VMD Tcl script that builds the backbone (N, CA, C; Angstrom):
set m [mol new atoms 528]
animate dup $m
set s [atomselect $m all]
$s set {name element resname resid chain x y z} {
  {N N UNK 1 A 120.227 56.247 4.148}
  {CA C UNK 1 A 120.764 56.429 3.589}
  {C C UNK 1 A 121.514 57.270 3.220}
  {N N UNK 2 A 122.648 58.344 3.424}
  {CA C UNK 2 A 122.699 59.698 2.723}
  {C C UNK 2 A 123.351 58.991 1.293}
  {N N UNK 3 A 123.698 60.692 0.542}
  {CA C UNK 3 A 124.583 60.654 0.121}
  {C C UNK 3 A 126.293 61.134 0.731}
  {N N UNK 4 A 126.956 60.136 0.266}
  {CA C UNK 4 A 129.019 60.595 0.458}
  {C C UNK 4 A 128.957 62.425 -0.168}
  {N N UNK 5 A 129.182 63.027 0.834}
  {CA C UNK 5 A 129.253 64.755 0.343}
  {C C UNK 5 A 131.125 64.446 -0.671}
  {N N UNK 6 A 131.796 63.662 -0.016}
  {CA C UNK 6 A 133.355 63.587 -0.790}
  {C C UNK 6 A 132.928 61.968 -2.232}
  {N N UNK 7 A 132.083 61.273 -2.243}
  {CA C UNK 7 A 132.251 60.794 -3.325}
  {C C UNK 7 A 131.565 61.338 -4.076}
  {N N UNK 8 A 130.313 62.807 -3.921}
  {CA C UNK 8 A 128.941 63.611 -4.753}
  {C C UNK 8 A 130.192 64.128 -5.142}
  {N N UNK 9 A 131.099 65.471 -4.178}
  {CA C UNK 9 A 131.780 65.688 -4.969}
  {C C UNK 9 A 132.989 65.429 -6.057}
  {N N UNK 10 A 133.489 64.467 -5.701}
  {CA C UNK 10 A 134.937 63.455 -7.067}
  {C C UNK 10 A 133.673 63.328 -7.584}
  {N N UNK 11 A 132.547 62.650 -7.780}
  {CA C UNK 11 A 131.897 62.424 -9.130}
  {C C UNK 11 A 132.122 63.945 -10.099}
  {N N UNK 12 A 131.254 64.593 -9.328}
  {CA C UNK 12 A 130.836 65.826 -10.315}
  {C C UNK 12 A 132.504 66.282 -10.471}
  {N N UNK 13 A 133.335 66.513 -10.408}
  {CA C UNK 13 A 134.859 67.310 -10.848}
  {C C UNK 13 A 135.045 65.939 -11.765}
  {N N UNK 14 A 135.128 64.344 -11.583}
  {CA C UNK 14 A 134.777 63.641 -13.131}
  {C C UNK 14 A 134.545 64.308 -13.863}
  {N N UNK 15 A 133.345 64.101 -13.714}
  {CA C UNK 15 A 131.840 64.607 -14.880}
  {C C UNK 15 A 132.836 65.823 -15.629}
  {N N UNK 16 A 133.034 66.677 -14.664}
  {CA C UNK 16 A 133.643 68.093 -15.216}
  {C C UNK 16 A 134.323 68.025 -15.838}
  {N N UNK 17 A 135.518 66.760 -15.621}
  {CA C UNK 17 A 136.567 66.933 -16.019}
  {C C UNK 17 A 136.700 66.012 -17.444}
  {N N UNK 18 A 136.049 65.050 -17.804}
  {CA C UNK 18 A 135.691 64.491 -18.778}
  {C C UNK 18 A 134.694 65.510 -20.293}
  {N N UNK 19 A 133.868 66.113 -19.860}
  {CA C UNK 19 A 132.604 66.787 -19.978}
  {C C UNK 19 A 134.272 68.401 -20.901}
  {N N UNK 20 A 134.533 68.968 -19.879}
  {CA C UNK 20 A 136.167 69.232 -20.451}
  {C C UNK 20 A 136.866 69.013 -21.640}
  {N N UNK 21 A 137.759 67.931 -21.938}
  {CA C UNK 21 A 138.060 66.950 -21.986}
  {C C UNK 21 A 137.269 66.872 -24.124}
  {N N UNK 22 A 135.726 66.411 -23.279}
  {CA C UNK 22 A 135.032 66.525 -24.703}
  {C C UNK 22 A 134.951 67.716 -25.833}
  {N N UNK 23 A 134.158 69.147 -24.483}
  {CA C UNK 23 A 134.259 70.289 -25.367}
  {C C UNK 23 A 135.447 70.822 -25.357}
  {N N UNK 24 A 136.701 70.502 -24.905}
  {CA C UNK 24 A 137.450 70.823 -25.999}
  {C C UNK 24 A 137.873 70.266 -27.227}
  {N N UNK 25 A 137.515 68.873 -27.816}
  {CA C UNK 25 A 137.919 68.073 -28.595}
  {C C UNK 25 A 136.487 69.186 -29.766}
  {N N UNK 26 A 135.451 69.230 -29.280}
  {CA C UNK 26 A 134.964 70.285 -29.895}
  {C C UNK 26 A 135.175 71.274 -30.135}
  {N N UNK 27 A 135.811 72.015 -29.922}
  {CA C UNK 27 A 135.631 73.084 -29.904}
  {C C UNK 27 A 136.534 72.832 -31.152}
  {N N UNK 28 A 137.620 72.405 -30.876}
  {CA C UNK 28 A 139.098 72.174 -32.072}
  {C C UNK 28 A 138.320 72.088 -33.386}
  {N N UNK 29 A 137.415 71.058 -33.592}
  {CA C UNK 29 A 136.116 70.591 -34.556}
  {C C UNK 29 A 135.461 71.460 -35.062}
  {N N UNK 30 A 135.046 72.446 -34.296}
  {CA C UNK 30 A 133.560 72.877 -34.913}
  {C C UNK 30 A 134.711 74.282 -35.020}
  {N N UNK 31 A 135.709 75.244 -34.781}
  {CA C UNK 31 A 136.412 75.683 -34.976}
  {C C UNK 31 A 137.456 76.246 -36.040}
  {N N UNK 32 A 137.754 74.674 -35.987}
  {CA C UNK 32 A 138.641 75.117 -37.662}
  {C C UNK 32 A 137.829 74.926 -38.789}
  {N N UNK 33 A 136.546 74.512 -38.635}
  {CA C UNK 33 A 135.057 74.431 -39.502}
  {C C UNK 33 A 134.903 75.622 -39.791}
  {N N UNK 34 A 134.491 76.036 -38.522}
  {CA C UNK 34 A 133.402 77.271 -38.589}
  {C C UNK 34 A 134.665 78.915 -38.792}
  {N N UNK 35 A 135.679 79.078 -39.179}
  {CA C UNK 35 A 135.855 80.546 -38.269}
  {C C UNK 35 A 135.165 81.555 -39.726}
  {N N UNK 36 A 135.199 80.853 -40.461}
  {CA C UNK 36 A 134.457 82.120 -40.951}
  {C C UNK 36 A 133.310 82.319 -41.394}
  {N N UNK 37 A 132.638 81.944 -40.759}
  {CA C UNK 37 A 131.834 81.336 -40.578}
  {C C UNK 37 A 131.340 82.755 -39.266}
  {N N UNK 38 A 131.769 82.680 -38.676}
  {CA C UNK 38 A 131.722 83.055 -37.196}
  {C C UNK 38 A 131.890 84.745 -37.046}
  {N N UNK 39 A 133.068 85.054 -38.104}
  {CA C UNK 39 A 133.707 86.154 -38.442}
  {C C UNK 39 A 132.523 86.526 -39.509}
  {N N UNK 40 A 131.682 86.309 -40.379}
  {CA C UNK 40 A 130.454 86.567 -41.023}
  {C C UNK 40 A 129.537 86.955 -39.658}
  {N N UNK 41 A 129.214 86.554 -38.744}
  {CA C UNK 41 A 128.109 86.556 -37.834}
  {C C UNK 41 A 128.430 87.447 -37.112}
  {N N UNK 42 A 129.979 87.411 -36.080}
  {CA C UNK 42 A 130.188 89.313 -35.949}
  {C C UNK 42 A 129.659 90.122 -36.858}
  {N N UNK 43 A 130.224 89.973 -38.019}
  {CA C UNK 43 A 130.160 91.333 -38.804}
  {C C UNK 43 A 128.496 92.411 -38.435}
  {N N UNK 44 A 127.710 90.755 -39.007}
  {CA C UNK 44 A 126.183 90.992 -38.770}
  {C C UNK 44 A 125.789 92.032 -37.571}
  {N N UNK 45 A 126.208 90.951 -36.500}
  {CA C UNK 45 A 125.930 91.620 -34.709}
  {C C UNK 45 A 126.182 92.987 -35.000}
  {N N UNK 46 A 127.825 93.276 -35.413}
  {CA C UNK 46 A 128.380 94.688 -35.107}
  {C C UNK 46 A 127.493 96.116 -35.949}
  {N N UNK 47 A 126.602 95.011 -37.392}
  {CA C UNK 47 A 126.060 95.908 -37.786}
  {C C UNK 47 A 124.252 96.189 -37.616}
  {N N UNK 48 A 123.979 95.369 -36.906}
  {CA C UNK 48 A 123.097 95.410 -36.213}
  {C C UNK 48 A 123.028 96.404 -35.305}
  {N N UNK 49 A 123.965 95.864 -34.106}
  {CA C UNK 49 A 124.531 96.819 -33.706}
  {C C UNK 49 A 124.491 98.703 -33.505}
  {N N UNK 50 A 125.522 99.026 -35.543}
  {CA C UNK 50 A 125.579 100.269 -34.901}
  {C C UNK 50 A 123.789 100.415 -35.632}
  {N N UNK 51 A 122.993 99.773 -36.273}
  {CA C UNK 51 A 121.660 100.615 -36.691}
  {C C UNK 51 A 120.555 100.650 -35.699}
  {N N UNK 52 A 120.647 99.442 -34.590}
  {CA C UNK 52 A 120.247 100.138 -33.430}
  {C C UNK 52 A 120.904 101.313 -32.493}
  {N N UNK 53 A 122.290 102.105 -33.106}
  {CA C UNK 53 A 122.425 102.898 -32.140}
  {C C UNK 53 A 122.098 104.422 -32.958}
  {N N UNK 54 A 121.607 103.779 -34.408}
  {CA C UNK 54 A 121.287 105.040 -35.135}
  {C C UNK 54 A 123.074 105.810 -36.073}
  {N N UNK 55 A 123.368 104.333 -35.945}
  {CA C UNK 55 A 124.635 104.745 -36.818}
  {C C UNK 55 A 124.049 104.890 -38.351}
  {N N UNK 56 A 124.793 105.293 -39.419}
  {CA C UNK 56 A 124.720 105.220 -40.735}
  {C C UNK 56 A 124.503 103.978 -41.476}
  {N N UNK 57 A 123.186 103.776 -41.888}
  {CA C UNK 57 A 122.987 103.181 -42.552}
  {C C UNK 57 A 124.049 102.475 -43.744}
  {N N UNK 58 A 123.404 101.084 -43.391}
  {CA C UNK 58 A 124.855 100.372 -45.068}
  {C C UNK 58 A 124.744 100.161 -46.139}
  {N N UNK 59 A 125.662 100.852 -46.845}
  {CA C UNK 59 A 125.455 100.958 -48.503}
  {C C UNK 59 A 125.450 100.279 -48.765}
  {N N UNK 60 A 124.539 99.894 -50.386}
  {CA C UNK 60 A 124.411 98.528 -50.675}
  {C C UNK 60 A 125.228 97.547 -51.221}
  {N N UNK 61 A 126.452 98.291 -51.534}
  {CA C UNK 61 A 127.634 97.868 -51.514}
  {C C UNK 61 A 127.989 96.531 -51.018}
  {N N UNK 62 A 127.568 97.213 -49.635}
  {CA C UNK 62 A 127.934 96.636 -48.643}
  {C C UNK 62 A 127.244 95.143 -48.464}
  {N N UNK 63 A 126.073 95.402 -48.089}
  {CA C UNK 63 A 125.477 94.681 -48.339}
  {C C UNK 63 A 125.197 92.881 -49.404}
  {N N UNK 64 A 125.808 93.533 -50.953}
  {CA C UNK 64 A 126.267 93.094 -51.754}
  {C C UNK 64 A 127.056 92.243 -51.773}
  {N N UNK 65 A 128.183 92.712 -50.585}
  {CA C UNK 65 A 129.749 92.082 -50.501}
  {C C UNK 65 A 129.446 91.186 -49.705}
  {N N UNK 66 A 127.838 91.185 -48.404}
  {CA C UNK 66 A 127.824 90.351 -47.594}
  {C C UNK 66 A 126.890 89.371 -47.878}
  {N N UNK 67 A 126.245 89.470 -49.230}
  {CA C UNK 67 A 125.325 88.364 -49.712}
  {C C UNK 67 A 126.438 87.234 -50.313}
  {N N UNK 68 A 127.674 87.879 -51.617}
  {CA C UNK 68 A 128.797 87.036 -52.382}
  {C C UNK 68 A 128.667 86.576 -50.829}
  {N N UNK 69 A 129.529 87.109 -49.895}
  {CA C UNK 69 A 130.362 86.275 -48.349}
  {C C UNK 69 A 129.746 85.042 -48.166}
  {N N UNK 70 A 128.746 85.202 -47.228}
  {CA C UNK 70 A 127.764 84.902 -47.148}
  {C C UNK 70 A 127.269 83.116 -47.431}
  {N N UNK 71 A 127.063 83.275 -49.350}
  {CA C UNK 71 A 126.629 82.522 -49.857}
  {C C UNK 71 A 127.677 81.738 -50.173}
  {N N UNK 72 A 129.549 81.862 -50.127}
  {CA C UNK 72 A 130.779 81.118 -50.633}
  {C C UNK 72 A 130.870 80.796 -49.423}
  {N N UNK 73 A 130.941 81.465 -48.088}
  {CA C UNK 73 A 130.516 80.238 -46.825}
  {C C UNK 73 A 129.212 79.614 -46.633}
  {N N UNK 74 A 128.478 79.479 -47.517}
  {CA C UNK 74 A 127.497 78.721 -46.770}
  {C C UNK 74 A 127.251 77.123 -48.059}
  {N N UNK 75 A 128.531 77.722 -48.979}
  {CA C UNK 75 A 128.643 76.934 -49.861}
  {C C UNK 75 A 129.728 75.799 -49.293}
  {N N UNK 76 A 130.913 76.496 -49.176}
  {CA C UNK 76 A 132.211 75.721 -47.891}
  {C C UNK 76 A 131.393 75.205 -47.071}
  {N N UNK 77 A 130.629 75.189 -45.936}
  {CA C UNK 77 A 130.172 74.642 -45.002}
  {C C UNK 77 A 129.025 73.637 -45.371}
  {N N UNK 78 A 128.223 73.818 -46.362}
  {CA C UNK 78 A 127.755 71.586 -46.963}
  {C C UNK 78 A 129.061 71.032 -47.496}
  {N N UNK 79 A 130.268 71.511 -47.894}
  {CA C UNK 79 A 130.819 70.556 -48.363}
  {C C UNK 79 A 131.758 69.905 -46.930}
  {N N UNK 80 A 131.340 70.967 -45.666}
  {CA C UNK 80 A 132.012 70.501 -44.459}
  {C C UNK 80 A 130.719 69.265 -43.979}
  {N N UNK 81 A 129.854 69.933 -43.604}
  {CA C UNK 81 A 128.875 68.928 -43.529}
  {C C UNK 81 A 129.060 67.759 -43.741}
  {N N UNK 82 A 128.856 67.641 -45.350}
  {CA C UNK 82 A 129.097 65.951 -46.166}
  {C C UNK 82 A 129.943 64.871 -45.357}
  {N N UNK 83 A 131.273 66.194 -44.965}
  {CA C UNK 83 A 132.921 65.333 -44.405}
  {C C UNK 83 A 132.714 64.571 -43.052}
  {N N UNK 84 A 131.895 65.703 -42.347}
  {CA C UNK 84 A 132.037 65.434 -40.764}
  {C C UNK 84 A 130.376 64.640 -41.099}
  {N N UNK 85 A 129.956 64.486 -41.541}
  {CA C UNK 85 A 128.766 63.482 -41.575}
  {C C UNK 85 A 129.927 62.136 -41.985}
  {N N UNK 86 A 130.807 61.980 -43.465}
  {CA C UNK 86 A 131.542 60.771 -43.493}
  {C C UNK 86 A 132.215 60.212 -42.264}
  {N N UNK 87 A 132.333 60.883 -41.699}
  {CA C UNK 87 A 133.463 60.818 -40.571}
  {C C UNK 87 A 132.601 60.252 -39.346}
  {N N UNK 88 A 130.941 60.831 -39.295}
  {CA C UNK 88 A 130.482 60.083 -38.425}
  {C C UNK 88 A 129.990 58.657 -39.214}
  {N N UNK 89 A 129.789 58.945 -39.685}
  {CA C UNK 89 A 129.317 57.066 -40.077}
  {C C UNK 89 A 131.067 56.088 -39.727}
  {N N UNK 90 A 131.965 56.508 -40.588}
  {CA C UNK 90 A 132.740 56.307 -40.350}
  {C C UNK 90 A 133.323 55.413 -38.964}
  {N N UNK 91 A 132.910 56.066 -38.080}
  {CA C UNK 91 A 133.190 56.013 -36.097}
  {C C UNK 91 A 132.246 55.652 -35.797}
  {N N UNK 92 A 131.275 55.278 -36.612}
  {CA C UNK 92 A 129.767 54.796 -36.462}
  {C C UNK 92 A 130.056 53.065 -36.400}
  {N N UNK 93 A 130.567 53.468 -37.902}
  {CA C UNK 93 A 130.732 51.826 -38.616}
  {C C UNK 93 A 131.878 51.316 -37.494}
  {N N UNK 94 A 132.971 51.517 -37.048}
  {CA C UNK 94 A 134.164 51.268 -36.206}
  {C C UNK 94 A 133.846 50.935 -35.187}
  {N N UNK 95 A 132.357 51.559 -34.634}
  {CA C UNK 95 A 132.409 51.375 -32.900}
  {C C UNK 95 A 131.842 49.674 -33.590}
  {N N UNK 96 A 130.378 49.670 -34.750}
  {CA C UNK 96 A 129.709 49.185 -34.429}
  {C C UNK 96 A 130.295 47.132 -35.046}
  {N N UNK 97 A 131.003 47.918 -35.674}
  {CA C UNK 97 A 132.410 46.711 -35.795}
  {C C UNK 97 A 132.755 45.867 -34.360}
  {N N UNK 98 A 132.885 47.000 -33.891}
  {CA C UNK 98 A 134.220 46.109 -32.974}
  {C C UNK 98 A 133.245 45.937 -31.704}
  {N N UNK 99 A 131.782 46.442 -31.009}
  {CA C UNK 99 A 131.180 45.594 -30.509}
  {C C UNK 99 A 130.717 44.184 -30.585}
  {N N UNK 100 A 130.480 43.698 -31.836}
  {CA C UNK 100 A 130.205 42.828 -33.069}
  {C C UNK 100 A 131.203 42.065 -32.755}
  {N N UNK 101 A 132.437 42.237 -32.412}
  {CA C UNK 101 A 133.352 41.565 -32.175}
  {C C UNK 101 A 133.792 40.999 -30.808}
  {N N UNK 102 A 133.666 42.309 -29.943}
  {CA C UNK 102 A 133.121 42.010 -28.649}
  {C C UNK 102 A 131.856 41.224 -27.967}
  {N N UNK 103 A 130.753 41.189 -29.005}
  {CA C UNK 103 A 130.228 40.536 -28.298}
  {C C UNK 103 A 130.098 38.537 -28.471}
  {N N UNK 104 A 130.588 38.644 -29.692}
  {CA C UNK 104 A 131.970 37.297 -30.224}
  {C C UNK 104 A 132.522 36.517 -29.416}
  {N N UNK 105 A 133.264 37.458 -28.901}
  {CA C UNK 105 A 134.121 37.660 -28.289}
  {C C UNK 105 A 133.929 37.047 -26.577}
  {N N UNK 106 A 132.948 37.669 -25.561}
  {CA C UNK 106 A 132.669 37.281 -24.097}
  {C C UNK 106 A 132.376 36.435 -23.847}
  {N N UNK 107 A 132.661 35.973 -22.681}
  {CA C UNK 107 A 131.372 34.545 -22.612}
  {C C UNK 107 A 130.253 35.899 -21.843}
  {N N UNK 108 A 129.251 34.595 -21.403}
  {CA C UNK 108 A 127.859 35.049 -20.791}
  {C C UNK 108 A 126.327 35.425 -21.785}
  {N N UNK 109 A 125.928 36.016 -20.442}
  {CA C UNK 109 A 124.249 35.740 -21.321}
  {C C UNK 109 A 124.898 37.148 -22.212}
  {N N UNK 110 A 123.338 36.805 -22.855}
  {CA C UNK 110 A 122.865 37.763 -23.634}
  {C C UNK 110 A 123.015 38.811 -22.582}
  {N N UNK 111 A 122.490 39.607 -21.864}
  {CA C UNK 111 A 122.338 40.417 -21.398}
  {C C UNK 111 A 124.000 41.170 -20.879}
  {N N UNK 112 A 124.482 40.136 -20.132}
  {CA C UNK 112 A 126.044 40.499 -20.129}
  {C C UNK 112 A 126.808 40.303 -21.260}
  {N N UNK 113 A 126.993 39.875 -22.286}
  {CA C UNK 113 A 127.812 39.805 -23.456}
  {C C UNK 113 A 127.516 41.353 -24.247}
  {N N UNK 114 A 126.125 41.989 -23.738}
  {CA C UNK 114 A 126.055 43.055 -24.190}
  {C C UNK 114 A 126.061 44.921 -23.377}
  {N N UNK 115 A 126.468 44.223 -22.462}
  {CA C UNK 115 A 126.555 44.681 -21.256}
  {C C UNK 115 A 128.200 45.591 -20.761}
  {N N UNK 116 A 129.186 43.848 -21.315}
  {CA C UNK 116 A 130.208 44.266 -21.394}
  {C C UNK 116 A 130.777 44.613 -22.876}
  {N N UNK 117 A 130.035 44.306 -23.656}
  {CA C UNK 117 A 130.833 44.785 -25.544}
  {C C UNK 117 A 130.341 46.398 -25.276}
  {N N UNK 118 A 129.264 47.018 -24.986}
  {CA C UNK 118 A 128.917 47.878 -24.384}
  {C C UNK 118 A 130.331 49.052 -22.963}
  {N N UNK 119 A 130.208 48.158 -23.326}
  {CA C UNK 119 A 131.394 48.739 -22.391}
  {C C UNK 119 A 132.672 48.757 -22.341}
  {N N UNK 120 A 133.296 48.285 -23.257}
  {CA C UNK 120 A 134.634 48.440 -23.924}
  {C C UNK 120 A 134.501 49.071 -25.651}
  {N N UNK 121 A 133.261 49.515 -26.159}
  {CA C UNK 121 A 132.832 50.288 -27.382}
  {C C UNK 121 A 132.719 51.581 -26.954}
  {N N UNK 122 A 132.751 52.188 -25.253}
  {CA C UNK 122 A 132.160 53.617 -24.542}
  {C C UNK 122 A 133.213 54.831 -25.416}
  {N N UNK 123 A 134.280 53.996 -25.817}
  {CA C UNK 123 A 134.912 55.484 -26.222}
  {C C UNK 123 A 134.991 56.008 -27.517}
  {N N UNK 124 A 134.571 54.673 -28.215}
  {CA C UNK 124 A 134.043 54.534 -29.862}
  {C C UNK 124 A 132.140 55.626 -29.889}
  {N N UNK 125 A 132.029 55.407 -28.562}
  {CA C UNK 125 A 130.300 56.099 -28.778}
  {C C UNK 125 A 131.183 57.143 -28.458}
  {N N UNK 126 A 131.223 57.503 -27.458}
  {CA C UNK 126 A 131.973 58.893 -27.175}
  {C C UNK 126 A 132.288 60.234 -28.335}
  {N N UNK 127 A 132.887 59.169 -29.187}
  {CA C UNK 127 A 133.529 59.462 -30.494}
  {C C UNK 127 A 132.321 59.996 -31.515}
  {N N UNK 128 A 131.934 59.209 -31.164}
  {CA C UNK 128 A 130.640 59.449 -32.327}
  {C C UNK 128 A 129.871 60.222 -31.842}
  {N N UNK 129 A 129.180 60.467 -30.470}
  {CA C UNK 129 A 128.125 61.593 -29.972}
  {C C UNK 129 A 129.088 61.978 -30.077}
  {N N UNK 130 A 130.116 62.633 -30.166}
  {CA C UNK 130 A 130.766 64.362 -30.506}
  {C C UNK 130 A 130.690 64.886 -31.778}
  {N N UNK 131 A 130.879 63.596 -33.155}
  {CA C UNK 131 A 130.834 64.010 -34.306}
  {C C UNK 131 A 129.341 64.698 -34.479}
  {N N UNK 132 A 128.550 63.586 -33.921}
  {CA C UNK 132 A 127.523 63.971 -33.746}
  {C C UNK 132 A 126.883 65.316 -33.530}
  {N N UNK 133 A 127.103 65.474 -32.385}
  {CA C UNK 133 A 127.509 67.358 -31.893}
  {C C UNK 133 A 127.944 68.058 -32.327}
  {N N UNK 134 A 128.775 68.005 -33.174}
  {CA C UNK 134 A 129.504 68.987 -34.257}
  {C C UNK 134 A 129.206 69.176 -35.016}
  {N N UNK 135 A 128.193 68.207 -35.781}
  {CA C UNK 135 A 127.600 68.189 -36.893}
  {C C UNK 135 A 126.544 68.883 -36.493}
  {N N UNK 136 A 125.987 68.436 -35.301}
  {CA C UNK 136 A 124.636 69.619 -35.439}
  {C C UNK 136 A 125.015 71.015 -35.503}
  {N N UNK 137 A 126.025 71.194 -34.780}
  {CA C UNK 137 A 126.073 72.585 -34.219}
  {C C UNK 137 A 127.352 73.223 -35.843}
  {N N UNK 138 A 127.364 72.776 -37.054}
  {CA C UNK 138 A 127.618 73.149 -37.733}
  {C C UNK 138 A 126.496 73.753 -38.260}
  {N N UNK 139 A 125.577 72.625 -38.164}
  {CA C UNK 139 A 124.194 72.153 -38.842}
  {C C UNK 139 A 123.731 74.114 -38.760}
  {N N UNK 140 A 123.378 73.972 -37.503}
  {CA C UNK 140 A 122.232 75.106 -36.752}
  {C C UNK 140 A 123.092 76.250 -37.384}
  {N N UNK 141 A 124.985 76.532 -37.635}
  {CA C UNK 141 A 125.546 77.530 -37.889}
  {C C UNK 141 A 124.926 78.181 -39.387}
  {N N UNK 142 A 125.249 76.783 -40.416}
  {CA C UNK 142 A 124.540 76.971 -42.015}
  {C C UNK 142 A 123.287 77.434 -41.744}
  {N N UNK 143 A 122.289 77.371 -41.515}
  {CA C UNK 143 A 121.148 77.638 -40.720}
  {C C UNK 143 A 121.137 78.714 -40.803}
  {N N UNK 144 A 121.399 79.465 -39.365}
  {CA C UNK 144 A 121.724 80.920 -39.159}
  {C C UNK 144 A 122.259 81.394 -39.755}
  {N N UNK 145 A 123.244 80.857 -40.758}
  {CA C UNK 145 A 123.751 82.150 -42.189}
  {C C UNK 145 A 122.900 81.793 -43.087}
  {N N UNK 146 A 121.873 81.134 -43.734}
  {CA C UNK 146 A 120.332 81.281 -44.123}
  {C C UNK 146 A 119.846 82.294 -43.465}
  {N N UNK 147 A 119.423 82.241 -42.995}
  {CA C UNK 147 A 119.027 83.325 -41.513}
  {C C UNK 147 A 118.921 84.233 -42.094}
  {N N UNK 148 A 119.986 84.857 -42.204}
  {CA C UNK 148 A 121.516 86.516 -41.729}
  {C C UNK 148 A 121.061 86.600 -43.805}
  {N N UNK 149 A 121.762 85.553 -44.522}
  {CA C UNK 149 A 121.250 85.617 -45.657}
  {C C UNK 149 A 119.779 86.439 -46.285}
  {N N UNK 150 A 119.448 85.548 -46.322}
  {CA C UNK 150 A 117.846 85.485 -46.209}
  {C C UNK 150 A 117.003 87.512 -45.912}
  {N N UNK 151 A 117.655 87.731 -44.145}
  {CA C UNK 151 A 117.545 89.215 -44.203}
  {C C UNK 151 A 117.947 90.559 -44.666}
  {N N UNK 152 A 118.871 89.338 -45.117}
  {CA C UNK 152 A 120.101 91.079 -45.709}
  {C C UNK 152 A 119.627 91.303 -47.232}
  {N N UNK 153 A 118.907 89.577 -47.328}
  {CA C UNK 153 A 118.789 89.974 -49.148}
  {C C UNK 153 A 117.179 90.658 -49.259}
  {N N UNK 154 A 116.249 90.770 -48.672}
  {CA C UNK 154 A 114.948 91.076 -47.986}
  {C C UNK 154 A 115.751 92.923 -47.702}
  {N N UNK 155 A 116.250 93.376 -47.508}
  {CA C UNK 155 A 116.814 94.442 -47.160}
  {C C UNK 155 A 117.387 95.430 -48.495}
  {N N UNK 156 A 118.575 94.280 -49.056}
  {CA C UNK 156 A 118.515 94.944 -50.330}
  {C C UNK 156 A 117.867 94.613 -51.662}
  {N N UNK 157 A 116.425 94.359 -51.413}
  {CA C UNK 157 A 115.311 93.761 -52.296}
  {C C UNK 157 A 114.954 95.433 -51.890}
  {N N UNK 158 A 114.595 95.264 -51.089}
  {CA C UNK 158 A 113.293 96.659 -51.027}
  {C C UNK 158 A 114.404 97.520 -51.450}
  {N N UNK 159 A 115.787 98.105 -50.889}
  {CA C UNK 159 A 116.334 98.966 -51.584}
  {C C UNK 159 A 115.930 99.203 -52.956}
  {N N UNK 160 A 115.569 97.687 -53.607}
  {CA C UNK 160 A 116.319 98.626 -54.938}
  {C C UNK 160 A 114.779 98.413 -55.327}
  {N N UNK 161 A 113.490 98.078 -54.838}
  {CA C UNK 161 A 112.520 97.662 -55.159}
  {C C UNK 161 A 111.488 99.380 -55.020}
  {N N UNK 162 A 112.329 100.162 -53.883}
  {CA C UNK 162 A 112.234 101.558 -53.540}
  {C C UNK 162 A 112.884 102.452 -54.781}
  {N N UNK 163 A 114.464 102.233 -55.147}
  {CA C UNK 163 A 115.419 102.721 -56.162}
  {C C UNK 163 A 114.186 102.715 -57.768}
  {N N UNK 164 A 113.770 101.600 -57.894}
  {CA C UNK 164 A 113.322 101.375 -58.468}
  {C C UNK 164 A 111.740 102.744 -59.317}
  {N N UNK 165 A 111.130 102.397 -57.733}
  {CA C UNK 165 A 109.595 103.598 -57.815}
  {C C UNK 165 A 110.469 104.865 -57.874}
  {N N UNK 166 A 111.216 104.928 -57.770}
  {CA C UNK 166 A 111.998 106.487 -57.433}
  {C C UNK 166 A 112.097 107.027 -58.808}
  {N N UNK 167 A 112.649 105.920 -59.566}
  {CA C UNK 167 A 113.191 106.468 -60.659}
  {C C UNK 167 A 111.915 106.674 -61.271}
  {N N UNK 168 A 111.134 105.595 -61.526}
  {CA C UNK 168 A 109.799 105.730 -62.205}
  {C C UNK 168 A 108.971 106.808 -62.595}
  {N N UNK 169 A 109.006 107.227 -60.906}
  {CA C UNK 169 A 108.263 108.763 -60.395}
  {C C UNK 169 A 109.399 109.992 -61.650}
  {N N UNK 170 A 110.013 109.874 -61.071}
  {CA C UNK 170 A 111.335 110.466 -61.570}
  {C C UNK 170 A 111.362 110.885 -63.081}
  {N N UNK 171 A 110.876 109.764 -63.607}
  {CA C UNK 171 A 110.403 109.089 -65.338}
  {C C UNK 171 A 109.909 110.103 -66.128}
  {N N UNK 172 A 108.503 110.016 -64.484}
  {CA C UNK 172 A 107.171 110.274 -65.196}
  {C C UNK 172 A 107.209 111.830 -65.054}
  {N N UNK 173 A 107.974 112.309 -63.935}
  {CA C UNK 173 A 107.854 114.377 -63.743}
  {C C UNK 173 A 108.862 114.475 -64.998}
  {N N UNK 174 A 110.165 113.873 -65.595}
  {CA C UNK 174 A 110.520 114.352 -66.500}
  {C C UNK 174 A 109.662 114.549 -68.091}
  {N N UNK 175 A 108.602 113.581 -68.012}
  {CA C UNK 175 A 107.994 112.985 -69.385}
  {C C UNK 175 A 107.269 114.002 -69.228}
  {N N UNK 176 A 105.932 115.714 -68.784}
  {CA C UNK 176 A 105.397 116.063 -68.330}
  {C C UNK 176 A 105.346 117.171 -68.878}
}
mol reanalyze $m
mol bondsrecalc $m
mol representation Tube
mol addrep $m
């Protein structure tokens, strides 16, 4: 019993088409929420590339500005995550409600009822899964921003400590 090449190709095309549609929807949902975070991430990458290529050091003012921007964006992203979580919860509740209605309306054995109900709520399940993935992607980007913030803060703190040491040494030399 061999696999039919045409059926397999057709199935692959069908899966790709559905995945492309879901990706498009997810991209729209994440892009709306992540635009500023993505811009900041690109800015951080650009600075890192510049430092690796031996370009001029980043100014303290630029580091301060980035820390403030990242903090503001993280604040907004927390709000977005809360909103996405609410949407996901509402989607899940709607799916469960429709599933329960379907279970009570269809006939057959319990396994047959469950199979029919699951088939009826496929769209709602896809929506719930998409919201979960969008939430996870936004959460991962928020975590990445936190890491960037932490790294920038460490660089800035190191500079401030070096400056303080220099000031103390300078005071010590003037006092002699």
